[in-house]
N, C-alpha and C positions, 0 to 999 in steps of 0.2 A: 504494500500500500504506500501511498505517497507520504513523504515526510511533511509534517505540519509545523506551524510556528507555535508549538506548545512543547512542554517538556516531553521527553520520550518515556513511554510507559510500556510495560510488558503485558501482553494479552494472551489468553488461551485461544488459539485459532486452530480450527480443524478443517480438513478437506473432506467433503462427502464423496460417496461412491461415484456421483455424477460430475465430480470435479469442482463443485461450488465451495467457496470458503464461508465458514461460519465462525463467529466470535462469541465467546461466552459472555453474556451480559450479567454483571454482578447484581444489578437491580431486579431484573425480571427473572433471574436465576435459570436461564436457559440459553441455548445457542440461538443466535440470530444471524440471518443471512448478512454477510459482510459486503454491503453496498458502499459506494464512496461516501454517501451521506451518513451511513451508520458508523463508518470509520471516524468521521468528525464528531458525531454524538458520543461515541465511546471514549474518545480522547478528551472531549470537553467535560464529561461527567467525572473522569479521573482528575482532571485539572481542578474542578470545583472541590472535589473531595480532598485531594492531597495538597494543593497549593492554598486553598481557602477554607479548609476544615469544615466543609459542608457535608454532614453525614449522608450516606446513600439513602437512609430512611426518610430523608426530607426531599427526595427527588422522585418524581413520577415521570416515566417516559411514555410518550405517545398517548397523552391524556386526551380522551374524547371530550368534545364540547359540541353544543348545538348553536349555530350562528345563523340567524335569518332562515331558520328551517332546514339548514344544511348541516350534515355531520362533518366536523373538522377534527383535526388532531394536532395538539401541541407537541413539539419535539421533546421539550423538557419543561416541567413545571416544578419550581423550587418553593418549598414551604419554610417559614421561619419556625422558631422553637415554640411559638404559640399555636402552630398549626394553620396559620393564615398564609395564603399565596404571597410569595415574596418577589419572584422573578419568572418571566417567561424566557426561555432560550430557544431561538429559532436557528436550526442548523441547516447548512447547505453543503453540498460536496465542495471539495477544495477547488475544483475547476469551475465552479459557478461564481460569477462575479456578484458581489453584494450590490444590489441596486435599490432604488426607492421602493419597488414592489415588495421586497423582502421586509422592509420596515413597516410598510402598510399592512402586510400579512400579520406581523406580530401585534401591531396596534389594533387590528380587527379582533384578534383573539383576546386582547386585553379588555375589550368592551365587556366581555363576560367575567373575567377574573379580577380586574381592577388592581393589578399588581403595581408596586412602585418602581419596578425596574424591568426594562426590556433589554435582552442581550441577543445580538445577531452575530453569528460566526460562520465562516466557511473553513475554519481550521487554519487559515493563513492570515486573515484579518478578523479582528474581534471588535465589535462596537457595543458599548455599554451606554445606556441612557436612563435617566431618572425621570419619572413621570409625576407631575404635580396635578393630581386630578381636580383639586379645588380651583386652581388657576387655569386649568386646561392648557398646560404647557409642558414642554420637555426640555431637557438639556443633556448633552453628551458628557460622559465622564471619561477621564483619562485611564482609569483602572477599573478592575472588577469591584463591584460594590460590596461593602461589608455587610455580612448577614445580620439583619436586624432581629432583635429578640422578640 
């Protein structure tokens, strides 16, 4: 898999009989097809856990939501220690350029969860933003946000 701009982590990767690669997901506790987007997601959840001390128990992967009558899925939803949604992480494959549409997608998902932070990553670039719901504004952050209690 492609080298990302994240620390290097070790993963349990297996090849199936038909030649497909699977990565063991420590959150879902099963092997997941290793697509380019999944590679970014797996690396980013390790980054949140190891570099920012966010327990895996506070991360939910591929969280379903209903938006305007359509079923959607958030790549990663992070909860704070009080059990409230803290951040939405939208992951794209490393070869996908982050564009306005990616931010719009995360913002639409946030209409449901009202988290204070949106994170967009393709594994090469990482964008962190703080959402002020009262003022209906947002600002970009230089670094990963500190997990609020």
